[in-house]
MDTraj code that builds the backbone (N, CA, C; nanometers):
import mdtraj as md
import numpy as np

residues = "MET SER ASN GLN PHE VAL PHE ARG ASP GLY VAL THR SER LEU GLY GLY ILE ASN GLN PRO ILE LYS GLY ILE THR SER ASN TYR THR LEU ASP ILE GLU ASP CYS VAL ILE VAL ASN SER GLY LEU THR SER VAL THR VAL THR LEU LEU SER SER ASN ASP SER THR LYS GLY GLN ILE PHE THR PHE ASN ALA PHE THR GLN ALA ILE THR VAL ASP ARG SER GLY SER ASP VAL ILE GLY GLU SER GLY THR ARG VAL THR VAL SER LYS GLY GLU THR LEU GLN LEU ILE SER THR GLY SER GLY LYS TRP LEU THR ASN SER LEU VAL GLY ALA ASN GLY SER SER GLY THR SER GLY SER SER GLY SER SER GLY SER SER GLY SER SER".split()
xyz = np.array([
    [0.0818, -0.1187, 0.0000],
    [0.0000, 0.0000, 0.0000],
    [0.0859, 0.1247, 0.0000],
    [0.2080, 0.1106, -0.0293],
    [0.2994, 0.2240, -0.0298],
    [0.2598, 0.3259, -0.1351],
    [0.2691, 0.4566, -0.0963],
    [0.2402, 0.5682, -0.1861],
    [0.0983, 0.5676, -0.2409],
    [0.0015, 0.5155, -0.1646],
    [-0.1372, 0.5170, -0.2074],
    [-0.2185, 0.6050, -0.1142],
    [-0.3308, 0.6533, -0.1639],
    [-0.4222, 0.7331, -0.0830],
    [-0.5356, 0.6455, -0.0321],
    [-0.5810, 0.6749, 0.0875],
    [-0.6964, 0.6073, 0.1457],
    [-0.8003, 0.7144, 0.1726],
    [-0.9246, 0.6953, 0.1250],
    [-1.0312, 0.7936, 0.1450],
    [-1.1454, 0.7280, 0.2203],
    [-1.1677, 0.7739, 0.3428],
    [-1.2810, 0.7270, 0.4225],
    [-1.3503, 0.8497, 0.4777],
    [-1.3134, 0.8933, 0.5973],
    [-1.3662, 1.0160, 0.6559],
    [-1.2676, 1.1283, 0.6320],
    [-1.2113, 1.1344, 0.5135],
    [-1.1128, 1.2350, 0.4798],
    [-1.0088, 1.1755, 0.3880],
    [-0.9002, 1.2465, 0.3696],
    [-0.7918, 1.2009, 0.2842],
    [-0.6702, 1.1749, 0.3714],
    [-0.6154, 1.0557, 0.3611],
    [-0.4952, 1.0210, 0.4358],
    [-0.3964, 0.9576, 0.3399],
    [-0.2742, 1.0054, 0.3386],
    [-0.1710, 0.9400, 0.2598],
    [-0.0734, 0.8760, 0.3557],
    [-0.0071, 0.7745, 0.3086],
    [0.0917, 0.7090, 0.3934],
    [0.2145, 0.7961, 0.4116],
    [0.2204, 0.9079, 0.3395],
    [0.3305, 1.0017, 0.3541],
    [0.3105, 1.0989, 0.4694],
    [0.2010, 1.0871, 0.5442],
    [0.1819, 1.1679, 0.6635],
    [0.0803, 1.2801, 0.6532],
    [0.0119, 1.2947, 0.5405],
    [-0.0899, 1.3984, 0.5269],
    [-0.2230, 1.3408, 0.5732],
    [-0.2932, 1.4138, 0.6604],
    [-0.4226, 1.3689, 0.7089],
    [-0.5177, 1.4878, 0.7087],
    [-0.6232, 1.4803, 0.6291],
    [-0.7201, 1.5882, 0.6217],
    [-0.8602, 1.5307, 0.6376],
    [-0.9044, 1.5136, 0.7634],
    [-1.0383, 1.4585, 0.7851],
    [-1.1467, 1.5513, 0.7328],
    [-1.2484, 1.4943, 0.6702],
    [-1.3625, 1.5693, 0.6208],
    [-1.4794, 1.5417, 0.7138],
    [-1.5383, 1.6487, 0.7671],
    [-1.6510, 1.6366, 0.8590],
    [-1.7752, 1.6889, 0.7889],
    [-1.8658, 1.5997, 0.7510],
    [-1.9927, 1.6402, 0.6924],
    [-2.0905, 1.6739, 0.8041],
    [-2.1494, 1.7926, 0.7986],
    [-2.2447, 1.8317, 0.9023],
    [-2.3789, 1.8668, 0.8393],
    [-2.4849, 1.8470, 0.9171],
    [-2.6191, 1.8803, 0.8710],
    [-2.6938, 1.9644, 0.9742],
    [-2.6258, 1.9955, 1.0858],
    [-2.6857, 2.0782, 1.1904],
    [-2.5746, 2.1586, 1.2572],
    [-2.6103, 2.2495, 1.3483],
    [-2.5118, 2.3330, 1.4167],
    [-2.4057, 2.2447, 1.4818],
    [-2.2806, 2.2971, 1.4865],
    [-2.1678, 2.2134, 1.5269],
    [-2.0607, 2.2981, 1.5932],
    [-1.9940, 2.2422, 1.6933],
    [-1.8768, 2.3053, 1.7545],
    [-1.7541, 2.2276, 1.7095],
    [-1.6550, 2.2993, 1.6558],
    [-1.5361, 2.2344, 1.6009],
    [-1.4599, 2.1545, 1.7049],
    [-1.3909, 2.0547, 1.6567],
    [-1.3003, 1.9723, 1.7351],
    [-1.1601, 1.9945, 1.6774],
    [-1.0576, 1.9844, 1.7578],
    [-0.9203, 2.0060, 1.7117],
    [-0.8820, 1.9101, 1.5990],
    [-0.9484, 1.7955, 1.5908],
    [-0.9189, 1.6960, 1.4873],
    [-0.9847, 1.7285, 1.3536],
    [-1.0794, 1.8229, 1.3531],
    [-1.1467, 1.8596, 1.2282],
    [-1.0492, 1.9326, 1.1359],
    [-1.0762, 1.9225, 1.0074],
    [-0.9923, 1.9923, 0.9095],
    [-1.0799, 2.0569, 0.8027],
    [-1.1568, 1.9764, 0.7320],
    [-1.2461, 2.0246, 0.6276],
    [-1.3893, 2.0013, 0.6753],
    [-1.4689, 2.1076, 0.6813],
    [-1.6055, 2.0997, 0.7286],
    [-1.6972, 2.1307, 0.6111],
    [-1.7866, 2.0380, 0.5805],
    [-1.8746, 2.0507, 0.4647],
    [-2.0195, 2.0480, 0.5111],
    [-2.0975, 2.1495, 0.4732],
    [-2.2411, 2.1464, 0.5002],
    [-2.3052, 2.0649, 0.3897],
    [-2.3511, 1.9455, 0.4249],
    [-2.4139, 1.8578, 0.3269],
    [-2.5634, 1.8433, 0.3542],
    [-2.6178, 1.9289, 0.4414],
    [-2.7588, 1.9222, 0.4767],
    [-2.8453, 2.0115, 0.3900],
    [-2.9720, 2.0162, 0.4262],
    [-3.0696, 2.0926, 0.3497],
    [-3.0955, 2.2315, 0.4061],
    [-3.0313, 2.2643, 0.5197],
    [-3.0500, 2.3957, 0.5806],
    [-2.9140, 2.4575, 0.6137],
    [-2.9139, 2.5880, 0.6323],
    [-2.7927, 2.6574, 0.6759],
    [-2.7584, 2.6133, 0.8172],
    [-2.6292, 2.6157, 0.8503],
    [-2.5835, 2.5736, 0.9825],
    [-2.4887, 2.6771, 1.0399],
    [-2.4688, 2.6706, 1.1726],
    [-2.3722, 2.7550, 1.2415],
    [-2.2656, 2.6663, 1.3025],
    [-2.1397, 2.7042, 1.2803],
    [-2.0262, 2.6316, 1.3366],
    [-1.9540, 2.7253, 1.4324],
    [-1.9230, 2.6775, 1.5518],
    [-1.8505, 2.7576, 1.6498],
    [-1.7037, 2.7172, 1.6485],
    [-1.6166, 2.8183, 1.6330],
    [-1.4718, 2.7958, 1.6293],
    [-1.4165, 2.7568, 1.7664],
    [-1.2985, 2.7001, 1.7645],
    [-1.2206, 2.6838, 1.8859],
    [-1.1547, 2.8175, 1.9171],
    [-1.1072, 2.8348, 2.0371],
    [-1.0363, 2.9569, 2.0745],
    [-0.9008, 2.9609, 2.0043],
    [-0.8636, 3.0782, 1.9539],
    [-0.7322, 3.0962, 1.8919],
    [-0.6304, 3.1232, 2.0028],
    [-0.5565, 3.0188, 2.0401],
    [-0.4569, 3.0304, 2.1469],
    [-0.3356, 2.9449, 2.1111],
    [-0.2427, 2.9272, 2.2043],
    [-0.1205, 2.8522, 2.1757],
    [-0.1481, 2.7102, 2.1247],
    [-0.2543, 2.6466, 2.1752],
    [-0.2807, 2.5078, 2.1346],
    [-0.3420, 2.4973, 1.9946],
    [-0.3943, 2.6074, 1.9405],
    [-0.4504, 2.6043, 1.8049],
    [-0.3669, 2.6854, 1.7057],
    [-0.2561, 2.7426, 1.7487],
    [-0.1737, 2.8261, 1.6603],
    [-0.1357, 2.7481, 1.5338],
    [-0.1658, 2.8059, 1.4183],
    [-0.1367, 2.7431, 1.2901],
    [-0.2448, 2.6487, 1.2410],
    [-0.3451, 2.6225, 1.3239],
    [-0.4559, 2.5335, 1.2855],
    [-0.5326, 2.5956, 1.1692],
    [-0.5621, 2.5149, 1.0694],
    [-0.6371, 2.5606, 0.9523],
    [-0.7666, 2.4814, 0.9442],
    [-0.8770, 2.5536, 0.9342],
    [-1.0064, 2.4916, 0.9105],
    [-1.0566, 2.5394, 0.7753],
    [-1.1066, 2.4473, 0.6943],
    [-1.1637, 2.4801, 0.5644],
    [-1.3129, 2.4527, 0.5704],
    [-1.3926, 2.5519, 0.5327],
    [-1.5384, 2.5414, 0.5359],
    [-1.5909, 2.5414, 0.3935],
    [-1.6690, 2.4394, 0.3577],
    [-1.7277, 2.4302, 0.2247],
    [-1.8788, 2.4267, 0.2390],
    [-1.9448, 2.5303, 0.1888],
    [-2.0904, 2.5381, 0.1938],
    [-2.1453, 2.4701, 0.0686],
    [-2.1369, 2.3397, 0.0670],
    [-2.1715, 2.2611, -0.0511],
    [-2.3186, 2.2748, -0.0885],
    [-2.4082, 2.2532, 0.0076],
    [-2.5511, 2.2572, -0.0239],
    [-2.6215, 2.3805, 0.0318],
    [-2.5749, 2.4314, 0.1449],
    [-2.6341, 2.5489, 0.2091],
    [-2.5246, 2.6257, 0.2819],
    [-2.5561, 2.7465, 0.3262],
    [-2.4580, 2.8346, 0.3898],
    [-2.4093, 2.7808, 0.5243],
    [-2.2883, 2.8250, 0.5617],
    [-2.2309, 2.7976, 0.6932],
    [-2.1974, 2.9326, 0.7563],
    [-2.2504, 2.9585, 0.8750],
    [-2.2116, 3.0762, 0.9517],
    [-2.1097, 3.0297, 1.0546],
    [-1.9930, 3.0934, 1.0557],
    [-1.8870, 3.0570, 1.1493],
    [-1.8830, 3.1626, 1.2591],
    [-1.9074, 3.1198, 1.3834],
    [-1.9061, 3.2089, 1.4995],
    [-1.7734, 3.1963, 1.5726],
    [-1.7285, 3.3070, 1.6272],
    [-1.6046, 3.3074, 1.7043],
    [-1.6254, 3.2384, 1.8391],
    [-1.5156, 3.2119, 1.9050],
    [-1.5164, 3.1615, 2.0419],
    [-1.4742, 3.2754, 2.1329],
    [-1.5508, 3.3022, 2.2376],
    [-1.5159, 3.4074, 2.3326],
    [-1.5030, 3.5422, 2.2646],
    [-1.3886, 3.6093, 2.2866],
    [-1.3678, 3.7423, 2.2295],
    [-1.2744, 3.7393, 2.1079],
    [-1.2508, 3.6214, 2.0517],
    [-1.1662, 3.6102, 1.9321],
    [-1.2197, 3.6977, 1.8191],
    [-1.1321, 3.7309, 1.7265],
    [-1.1670, 3.8107, 1.6089],
    [-1.1487, 3.7239, 1.4855],
    [-1.2451, 3.7340, 1.3937],
    [-1.2357, 3.6643, 1.2656],
    [-1.2084, 3.7691, 1.1588],
    [-1.1013, 3.7530, 1.0848],
    [-1.0643, 3.8527, 0.9842],
    [-1.0127, 3.9779, 1.0518],
    [-1.0510, 4.0928, 1.0018],
    [-1.0028, 4.2195, 1.0569],
    [-1.0685, 4.2552, 1.1894],
    [-1.1991, 4.2364, 1.2008],
    [-1.2663, 4.2753, 1.3250],
    [-1.3974, 4.2012, 1.3465],
    [-1.4181, 4.0923, 1.2751],
    [-1.5475, 4.0256, 1.2783],
    [-1.5702, 3.9310, 1.3938],
    [-1.6967, 3.9129, 1.4241],
    [-1.7377, 3.8176, 1.5261],
    [-1.7915, 3.6911, 1.4626],
    [-1.8254, 3.7003, 1.3331],
    [-1.8739, 3.5844, 1.2589],
    [-1.8548, 3.6096, 1.1104],
    [-1.8551, 3.5026, 1.0353],
    [-1.8439, 3.5127, 0.8904],
    [-1.9385, 3.4088, 0.8303],
    [-2.0025, 3.4451, 0.7183],
    [-2.0925, 3.3522, 0.6522],
    [-2.0314, 3.3076, 0.5204],
    [-2.0306, 3.1763, 0.5013],
    [-1.9837, 3.1158, 0.3768],
    [-2.1101, 3.0791, 0.2997],
    [-2.1336, 3.1465, 0.1887],
    [-2.2553, 3.1244, 0.1104],
    [-2.2485, 2.9925, 0.0350],
    [-2.3658, 2.9417, -0.0014],
    [-2.3758, 2.8174, -0.0770],
    [-2.2831, 2.8225, -0.1979],
    [-2.2029, 2.7195, -0.2152],
    [-2.1108, 2.7106, -0.3276],
    [-1.9749, 2.7740, -0.3028],
    [-1.9539, 2.8341, -0.1863],
    [-1.8267, 2.8998, -0.1558],
    [-1.7449, 2.8172, -0.0569],
    [-1.6161, 2.8464, -0.0524],
    [-1.5237, 2.7810, 0.0394],
    [-1.4399, 2.8875, 0.1077],
    [-1.4125, 2.8678, 0.2364],
    [-1.3344, 2.9627, 0.3151],
    [-1.2393, 2.8876, 0.4058],
    [-1.1174, 2.9387, 0.4201],
    [-1.0220, 2.8858, 0.5176],
    [-1.0011, 2.9872, 0.6282],
    [-0.9928, 2.9380, 0.7515],
    [-0.9573, 3.0201, 0.8664],
    [-0.8310, 2.9619, 0.9275],
    [-0.7364, 3.0502, 0.9623],
    [-0.6071, 3.0087, 1.0164],
    [-0.5863, 3.0792, 1.1495],
    [-0.5576, 3.0011, 1.2542],
    [-0.5399, 3.0572, 1.3879],
    [-0.4021, 3.1211, 1.4029],
    [-0.4004, 3.2455, 1.4550],
    [-0.2729, 3.3125, 1.4843],
    [-0.2186, 3.2678, 1.6196],
    [-0.3055, 3.2060, 1.6994],
    [-0.2660, 3.1646, 1.8335],
    [-0.2800, 3.2747, 1.9367],
    [-0.3284, 3.3914, 1.8932],
    [-0.3391, 3.5044, 1.9863],
    [-0.4740, 3.5753, 1.9743],
    [-0.5820, 3.4978, 1.9677],
    [-0.7148, 3.5567, 1.9666],
    [-0.7660, 3.6027, 1.8317],
    [-0.7000, 3.5625, 1.7227],
    [-0.7432, 3.6068, 1.5901],
    [-0.7384, 3.4905, 1.4914],
    [-0.8391, 3.4891, 1.4037],
    [-0.8449, 3.3929, 1.2942],
    [-0.8312, 3.4685, 1.1630],
    [-0.7290, 3.4356, 1.0847],
    [-0.7084, 3.4975, 0.9536],
    [-0.7986, 3.4289, 0.8523],
    [-0.8474, 3.5049, 0.7542],
    [-0.9362, 3.4489, 0.6530],
    [-0.8656, 3.4352, 0.5193],
    [-0.9062, 3.3324, 0.4454],
    [-0.8548, 3.3078, 0.3120],
    [-0.9694, 3.2518, 0.2298],
    [-1.0287, 3.3339, 0.1428],
    [-1.1394, 3.2884, 0.0594],
    [-1.0830, 3.2115, -0.0588],
    [-1.1210, 3.0855, -0.0712],
    [-1.0694, 3.0012, -0.1780],
    [-1.1528, 3.0120, -0.3049],
    [-1.2835, 3.0156, -0.2892],
    [-1.3745, 3.0247, -0.4021],
    [-1.4842, 3.1209, -0.3638],
    [-1.5080, 3.2199, -0.4459],
    [-1.6141, 3.3152, -0.4145],
    [-1.7050, 3.3352, -0.5330],
    [-1.8292, 3.3609, -0.5060],
    [-1.9253, 3.3841, -0.6127],
    [-1.9109, 3.5247, -0.6694],
    [-1.8745, 3.6214, -0.5858],
    [-1.8668, 3.7598, -0.6303],
    [-1.7331, 3.8213, -0.5936],
    [-1.6771, 3.8947, -0.6840],
    [-1.5553, 3.9696, -0.6576],
    [-1.5864, 4.1174, -0.6628],
    [-1.4850, 4.2003, -0.6525],
    [-1.5080, 4.3440, -0.6597],
    [-1.5044, 4.3899, -0.8050],
    [-1.5609, 4.5043, -0.8308],
    [-1.5683, 4.5566, -0.9667],
    [-1.4748, 4.6747, -0.9841],
    [-1.4154, 4.6859, -1.1013],
    [-1.3439, 4.8060, -1.1402],
    [-1.4446, 4.9032, -1.1991],
    [-1.4005, 5.0225, -1.2356],
    [-1.4954, 5.1206, -1.2881],
    [-1.5543, 5.0763, -1.4216],
    [-1.4819, 4.9942, -1.4957],
    [-1.5408, 4.9453, -1.6215],
    [-1.5349, 4.7933, -1.6300],
    [-1.5040, 4.7282, -1.5187],
    [-1.4950, 4.5822, -1.5184],
    [-1.6238, 4.5179, -1.4766],
    [-1.6277, 4.3869, -1.4837],
    [-1.7459, 4.3123, -1.4394],
    [-1.7126, 4.2409, -1.3101],
    [-1.8145, 4.2182, -1.2286],
    [-1.7897, 4.1544, -1.1000],
    [-1.7841, 4.0030, -1.1160],
    [-1.7362, 3.9381, -1.0119],
    [-1.7254, 3.7926, -1.0108],
    [-1.5819, 3.7497, -1.0040],
    [-1.5614, 3.6274, -0.9601],
    [-1.4259, 3.5788, -0.9432],
    [-1.3536, 3.5615, -1.0759],
    [-1.4294, 3.5552, -1.1878],
    [-1.3661, 3.5435, -1.3181],
    [-1.3774, 3.6721, -1.3987],
    [-1.4312, 3.7789, -1.3387],
    [-1.4465, 3.9061, -1.4101],
    [-1.3157, 3.9828, -1.4169],
    [-1.3131, 4.0842, -1.5016],
    [-1.1917, 4.1659, -1.5131],
    [-1.1909, 4.2700, -1.4031],
    [-1.0737, 4.3231, -1.3726],
    [-1.0620, 4.4205, -1.2651],
    [-1.1014, 4.5612, -1.3094],
    [-1.1114, 4.5864, -1.4375],
    [-1.1537, 4.7175, -1.4871],
    [-1.0417, 4.8200, -1.4814],
    [-1.0731, 4.9401, -1.5251],
    [-0.9737, 5.0468, -1.5235],
    [-1.0108, 5.1500, -1.4191],
    [-0.9146, 5.2226, -1.3727],
    [-0.9379, 5.3231, -1.2675],
    [-0.9804, 5.4551, -1.3265],
])
top = md.Topology()
chain = top.add_chain()
for i, resn in enumerate(residues, 1):
    res = top.add_residue(resn, chain, resSeq=i)
    for name in ("N", "CA", "C"):
        top.add_atom(name, md.element.get_by_symbol(name[0]), res)
traj = md.Trajectory(xyz[None], top)
């Protein structure tokens, strides 16, 4: 089984990569073992983050709103992004949060339905940036 991938509740390679996939259909509080969280239910859900502290420093959570939206709530007084208390991942979008270990979660949008517009550009992740 050398150099093969095994897919059960996530992706595991014998080379040491482990990315568990957690399918949720109702509100959920993250576990340190979670990695990729997918809303596979018929309704929007809320996920509560772990605290961003020394034990979670560098932890990356990926949220995929496959069928419905995911609202991610902070833990305690943590900050999500620049100053947020929560972030919503819309249906069809994916978001990564990375713990700084000091009360803040950095955001990284992987796939977005809408981007910003230039003065003559079109919006969307595949649109042009336009001219100033």
